C-alpha positions in Angstrom: -67.6 25.3 118.6 -64.0 24.2 119.2 -65.0 21.3 121.3 -67.1 19.9 118.6 -64.1 20.1 116.3 -61.9 18.4 118.8 -64.3 15.5 119.2 -64.6 15.2 115.5 -60.8 15.1 115.2 -60.5 12.5 117.8 -63.1 10.4 116.2 -61.4 10.6 112.8 -58.1 9.7 114.3 -59.6 6.7 116.1 -61.1 5.3 113.0 -57.9 5.7 111.1 -55.9 3.8 113.7 -58.3 0.9 113.5 -58.0 0.5 109.7 -54.2 0.4 109.9 -54.3 -2.4 112.5 -56.3 -4.9 110.2 -53.9 -7.5 108.6 -54.5 -8.9 105.1 -54.1 -12.7 104.8 -52.2 -14.2 101.8 -52.2 -18.0 101.6 -49.0 -19.2 100.0 -46.8 -22.3 100.1 -44.2 -24.1 98.1 -44.1 -27.8 97.3 -41.1 -30.0 96.6 -41.7 -33.4 95.1 -38.8 -35.6 96.1 -39.3 -38.2 93.3 -38.4 -36.1 90.2 -40.1 -38.4 87.8 -43.4 -38.2 89.7 -43.7 -41.9 89.8 -45.5 -43.4 92.8 -44.6 -43.4 95.6 -43.7 -39.7 95.9 -42.9 -37.6 99.0 -44.0 -34.0 99.0 -42.2 -31.5 101.3 -44.3 -28.4 102.0 -43.1 -24.9 103.1 -45.8 -22.5 104.3 -45.1 -19.0 103.0 -48.4 -17.5 104.0 -48.6 -14.0 105.5 -51.1 -12.3 107.9 -52.7 -15.6 109.1 -53.0 -17.0 112.5 -54.7 -20.3 111.6 -54.1 -22.9 109.0 -55.8 -25.9 107.6 -54.1 -28.3 105.1 -56.0 -30.8 103.1 -54.0 -33.6 101.4 -56.4 -35.5 99.1 -55.2 -39.1 98.7 -52.1 -38.4 100.8 -50.8 -39.6 104.1 -51.5 -37.7 106.3 -54.8 -36.5 104.8 -54.8 -33.2 106.6 -53.0 -31.0 109.1 -53.6 -27.8 111.1 -49.9 -27.1 111.7 -48.3 -24.1 110.1 -45.5 -26.4 108.8 -47.1 -29.8 108.0 -45.1 -33.0 107.9 -44.0 -34.6 104.7 -46.9 -36.0 102.7 -46.6 -39.4 100.9 -48.7 -40.4 97.8 -48.5 -44.1 97.2 -50.8 -44.5 94.2 -51.0 -42.9 90.8 -53.6 -40.2 90.2 -54.2 -36.4 90.2 -54.1 -34.7 93.6 -54.8 -31.3 95.0 -53.2 -29.8 98.1 -55.3 -27.1 99.7 -54.0 -24.6 102.3 -56.6 -22.4 104.1 -55.1 -19.5 106.0 -57.0 -16.9 108.1 -57.1 -14.6 111.0 -60.1 -13.0 112.8 -61.0 -10.9 109.9 -59.4 -12.3 106.7 -59.4 -15.7 104.9 -57.5 -17.0 101.9 -57.1 -20.3 100.1 -54.2 -21.6 98.0 -54.4 -24.8 95.9 -51.7 -26.9 94.2 -52.7 -29.7 91.8 -50.2 -32.3 90.5 -50.2 -35.8 89.1 -48.5 -39.0 90.3 -47.7 -41.6 87.7 -47.8 -45.3 88.2 -44.6 -47.1 89.0 -43.8 -48.9 85.7 -42.3 -52.4 85.5 -42.2 -53.4 81.8 -42.1 -57.1 81.0 -43.7 -59.7 78.8 -43.4 -63.4 78.0 -43.0 -64.8 74.4 -44.1 -68.4 74.0 -43.3 -70.3 70.8 -46.4 -72.5 70.2 -46.0 -76.2 69.3 -42.2 -76.3 68.8 -39.3 -74.1 67.8 -39.2 -75.1 64.1 -40.0 -72.3 61.6 -42.6 -71.3 60.7 -44.0 -70.6 64.1 -46.7 -68.6 66.0 -45.6 -66.9 69.1 -48.0 -66.1 72.0 -47.4 -62.8 73.7 -48.3 -62.4 77.4 -48.0 -58.8 78.6 -47.0 -58.7 82.3 -46.2 -55.0 82.4 -47.4 -53.0 85.5 -48.1 -49.3 85.6 -48.2 -48.4 81.9 -51.0 -46.7 80.1 -49.8 -47.0 76.5 -48.0 -49.9 74.6 -46.1 -50.1 71.4 -44.9 -53.4 70.1 -42.5 -54.2 67.2 -42.1 -57.7 65.8 -39.0 -58.1 63.7 -39.9 -60.1 60.5 -43.2 -60.9 62.1 -46.9 -60.7 61.0 -48.2 -58.3 62.2 -45.1 -56.1 62.2 -46.4 -54.0 65.1 -49.2 -53.5 67.5 -50.5 -50.9 70.0 -52.7 -53.3 71.9 -52.0 -54.1 75.6 -52.3 -57.8 74.6 -51.5 -58.3 71.0 -52.6 -61.3 68.9 -50.3 -64.2 68.2 -47.4 -63.2 65.9 -46.4 -65.4 63.0 -42.7 -65.8 62.0 -42.1 -67.5 58.7 -38.3 -67.8 58.7 -35.8 -69.4 61.0 -33.2 -67.5 63.0 -33.4 -64.8 65.7 -36.4 -62.5 65.8 -36.5 -59.6 68.3 -39.8 -58.5 69.9 -39.6 -55.1 71.5 -42.1 -53.5 73.8 -42.1 -49.7 74.6 -44.6 -48.5 77.3 -45.4 -45.2 78.8 -47.1 -44.0 82.0 -47.9 -40.6 80.4 -44.7 -38.9 81.4 -41.9 -41.4 80.8 -41.2 -44.3 78.4 -39.7 -47.7 79.2 -38.6 -50.5 76.9 -37.6 -54.1 77.0 -37.2 -56.9 74.4 -37.1 -60.7 74.0 -35.4 -62.7 71.3 -37.1 -65.7 69.7 -34.7 -68.1 68.1 -36.4 -70.5 65.6 -34.8 -73.6 64.1 -34.8 -74.2 60.4 -38.0 -75.4 58.7 -38.3 -79.0 57.8 -36.2 -80.2 54.8 -36.4 -83.8 54.0 -33.4 -85.6 52.4 -31.6 -88.9 52.6 -28.7 -90.9 51.1 -28.6 -94.5 49.9 -25.4 -96.3 51.0 -25.0 -99.8 49.6 -23.7 -102.3 52.0 -20.0 -103.2 51.6 -20.7 -106.2 49.5 -23.4 -104.5 47.4 -21.3 -101.7 45.9 -22.1 -103.1 42.4 -25.9 -102.7 42.9 -26.6 -106.4 42.1 -29.3 -108.5 43.8 -29.7 -109.5 46.5 -29.1 -105.9 47.4 -28.9 -104.3 50.8 -28.4 -100.6 51.5 -28.4 -98.4 54.5 -30.9 -95.5 54.3 -29.1 -92.5 55.9 -31.6 -89.8 57.0 -30.3 -86.3 56.3 -33.5 -84.5 57.2 -33.3 -81.2 59.0 -36.0 -80.4 61.7 -37.9 -83.6 61.4 -39.4 -85.5 64.4 -41.2 -88.5 62.9 -40.4 -90.5 59.8 -42.0 -93.1 57.4 -40.0 -95.0 54.8 -41.6 -96.8 51.9 -40.3 -98.8 48.9 -42.8 -100.9 46.9 -41.4 -104.3 46.1 -38.6 -104.1 48.7 -38.3 -104.8 52.4 -37.7 -101.9 54.8 -36.1 -103.1 58.1 -37.9 -100.5 60.2 -40.3 -98.2 58.4 -40.5 -95.6 61.2 -36.9 -95.5 62.3 -34.8 -92.4 61.7 -32.2 -94.5 59.9 -32.9 -97.9 58.5 -32.0 -100.3 55.7 -33.7 -101.7 52.5 -33.4 -105.2 51.1 -34.1 -105.8 47.4 -34.3 -109.4 46.1 -35.3 -108.8 42.4 -33.6 -106.8 39.7 -35.4 -103.6 38.6 -36.0 -99.9 39.3 -37.3 -98.9 42.7 -38.5 -95.7 44.3 -37.5 -95.1 47.9 -39.5 -92.4 49.7 -39.0 -90.8 53.1 -41.9 -88.8 54.6 -41.0 -86.6 57.6 -43.1 -84.4 59.9 -42.4 -82.1 62.8 -46.0 -81.5 64.0 -46.2 -78.4 61.8 -45.3 -79.5 58.3 -45.1 -82.8 56.4 -42.8 -83.3 53.4 -41.5 -86.2 51.3 -38.3 -86.8 49.5 -37.7 -89.7 47.0 -34.7 -91.4 45.4 -34.8 -93.9 42.5 -32.3 -96.7 42.2 -31.8 -99.5 39.7 -30.7 -102.9 40.9 -29.1 -105.2 38.4 -29.3 -109.0 38.1 -26.7 -111.0 40.1 -23.6 -111.8 37.9 -21.8 -113.4 40.9 -18.8 -111.4 39.8 -17.0 -108.5 41.5 -14.8 -106.1 39.6 -12.1 -104.1 41.4 -10.0 -101.6 39.4 -6.5 -100.0 39.8 -5.1 -102.1 42.7 -1.5 -101.4 43.4 0.7 -104.3 44.5 4.1 -103.2 45.7 7.4 -105.0 45.1 9.0 -106.7 48.1 10.8 -103.5 49.3 7.4 -101.7 49.3 5.6 -104.1 51.5 5.0 -101.4 54.1 4.8 -98.3 52.0 2.4 -99.8 49.4 1.6 -103.3 50.4 1.9 -106.7 48.8 -1.1 -108.5 50.5 -4.6 -108.2 49.2 -7.9 -109.3 50.8 -10.9 -110.1 48.6 -13.3 -109.9 51.5 -12.0 -106.4 52.5 -11.3 -105.4 48.9 -8.1 -103.7 49.9 -4.3 -103.9 50.1 -2.9 -104.7 53.5 0.7 -103.6 54.3 2.9 -106.0 56.2 2.9 -103.9 59.4 -0.9 -104.1 59.5 -1.2 -107.8 59.2 -2.6 -109.4 62.4 -4.6 -112.4 63.7 -7.9 -110.7 62.9 -7.3 -110.1 59.2 -4.7 -112.8 58.5 -7.3 -115.3 57.3 -8.8 -112.7 55.0 -5.6 -112.3 52.9 -5.9 -114.1 49.6 -3.4 -112.7 47.2 0.3 -112.1 47.9 2.6 -110.5 45.2 6.3 -110.8 45.1 8.4 -108.5 43.0 12.1 -108.8 43.4 13.1 -105.3 42.5 12.2 -102.2 40.4 13.4 -104.1 37.2 10.5 -106.6 37.6 12.8 -109.4 36.3 11.2 -111.9 38.7 7.6 -111.5 39.7 4.9 -113.9 40.9 1.9 -114.3 43.1 2.2 -116.8 46.0 -0.2 -118.4 48.5 -0.7 -116.6 51.9 0.5 -119.8 53.7 3.8 -119.8 51.8 4.9 -116.2 52.4 8.0 -117.1 54.5 9.5 -118.9 51.5 9.5 -115.5 49.6 11.0 -113.6 52.5 7.8 -112.2 53.9 6.5 -112.4 57.4 4.4 -115.4 58.4 0.7 -114.5 58.1 -1.4 -115.5 61.2 -4.2 -117.9 60.4 -3.1 -117.9 56.7 -5.2 -119.8 54.1 -4.2 -121.4 50.8 -4.7 -119.8 47.4 -3.8 -121.6 44.1 -2.2 -119.4 41.3 -1.5 -119.8 37.7 1.2 -117.2 37.2 1.9 -118.5 33.6 -1.2 -119.5 31.7 1.1 -120.4 28.7 2.5 -123.2 30.8 -0.9 -124.8 31.1 -3.6 -126.2 28.8 -5.9 -123.4 29.8 -6.9 -120.5 27.6 -7.7 -117.1 29.2 -6.8 -113.9 27.5 -6.9 -110.2 28.3 -9.9 -109.9 25.9 -11.6 -112.7 27.9 -11.1 -110.7 31.1 -12.5 -107.5 29.6 -15.5 -109.3 28.1 -16.5 -111.0 31.4 -19.9 -109.8 32.6 -20.5 -112.8 34.9 -18.6 -115.6 36.4 -19.5 -118.3 33.8 -16.0 -118.3 32.2 -14.3 -118.6 35.6 -16.6 -121.3 36.7 -15.4 -123.6 33.9 -11.7 -123.2 34.7 -9.7 -125.9 36.6 -7.4 -123.5 38.4 -6.3 -125.6 41.4 -5.5 -128.5 39.2 -3.2 -126.4 36.9 -1.6 -124.3 39.6 2.0 -123.3 38.9 2.7 -121.3 41.9 6.4 -121.6 41.5 6.4 -120.0 38.0 7.3 -116.4 37.6 7.0 -113.7 35.0 8.6 -110.4 34.0 7.4 -107.1 32.6 7.9 -108.1 29.0 4.2 -109.0 28.4 1.6 -106.3 29.1 -1.2 -106.9 29.9 -0.7 -110.1 31.7 -3.4 -112.4 33.2 -2.9 -114.4 36.4 -5.6 -116.8 37.6 -6.3 -117.8 41.2 -8.6 -119.9 43.3 -9.0 -119.5 47.1 -9.3 -122.2 49.7 -13.0 -121.4 49.8 -13.3 -122.1 46.1 -13.6 -118.4 44.9 -12.1 -118.2 41.4 -10.7 -115.0 39.9 -8.4 -113.3 37.4 -5.8 -110.6 37.8 -5.1 -108.3 34.8 -1.8 -106.6 35.2 -2.0 -103.4 33.3 1.3 -101.8 34.1 4.7 -102.2 35.7 5.5 -98.9 37.4 9.1 -98.4 38.2 9.7 -96.1 41.2 12.8 -97.4 43.0 12.0 -99.1 46.2 8.4 -98.1 45.9 7.8 -99.7 42.5 4.5 -101.5 41.9 2.3 -103.3 39.4 -1.2 -101.8 38.6 -4.0 -104.4 38.2 -7.7 -105.0 37.8 -9.3 -108.0 39.5 -12.4 -109.9 38.7 -13.5 -112.6 41.1 -16.6 -114.6 42.1 -18.8 -113.4 44.9 -19.3 -117.0 46.1 
């Protein structure tokens, strides 16, 4: 009876010892992703924290290496985007356990795009967008002042910008975890605006035929031009700047059509050209007294239609000087006009290449009749044409400021006849002067 119990006891003890020696297996590990933003490539460092196991099998889907049987595997590299599962199998002779860790690797993102202005940079313009972004899954576009104003397409349609200036195109992309942005600025030139000026030639300031004028193009953002003027001659109808010649009096419409390969617009100007009177009129010419020959000037050129001071007289403009005024002093007690070739006798410098001009300083000393009213009434050169000025010249005569207005007649060496109407004697010390209007023949 006791023996049996003893055996039984021993058997029970033996069985109990066997169960206590069996080790439970727990598969466990930790994973550290070195690239915090989970953007490819990533390196994963693994630490095996399993218990009770003698054997291990690691499986690294899509990784390098792809598997390992070591307890502590090497660092695993994932070079492409995707979702991956790391599996650790741990076991001993009696127990088996599996641990899985799933994570995602995002694409490396390089956000970029090209913006090409089609045709040219003049507004309005269409801009072609070429998306060169790598690694993104979503796209958000904004087009400042554009149509459309935004887009969520990978490759948006062409964008239309109606106005000139800077326009910013912004692209924001995402790989599912992070967002990235970049922008481009499109700078458009002003839209076409057609305009021009008509500038009469120096001798055609009176708008009388034959009339020549420069056509000055003021167009903004134009590339090609066409000038037209019915009844007139355009020197170069397709030049940017050109000239127009009009032979007959009348009203003319000058038109400029400009294009820039996007738009074509036309501007027009109307001018009226008068019949030829063969008479020039110049108003408010100041002739200085002798002491003002440099400050104001005593020499006048009909061809240049300007006063020339003595310090500006030279061999180039000397033969263009026609009128020389001498005023003794601010009292104007002795005044006269003298010929350019006789200036030295009046105390002036010798004028290089000087020509002769005949003057009638005192009409009352001649048999001629020409009044201030005649001067004002002249609309052509017919009255001047009948006067024998050279034959009645009294260049040595002089006048004072007693009579206002006063008329002085002249005839140049080239036969140009004219009249000077002295409107005022202005006393200003050494800078005193007479104020005059001049009418003279064109030819």
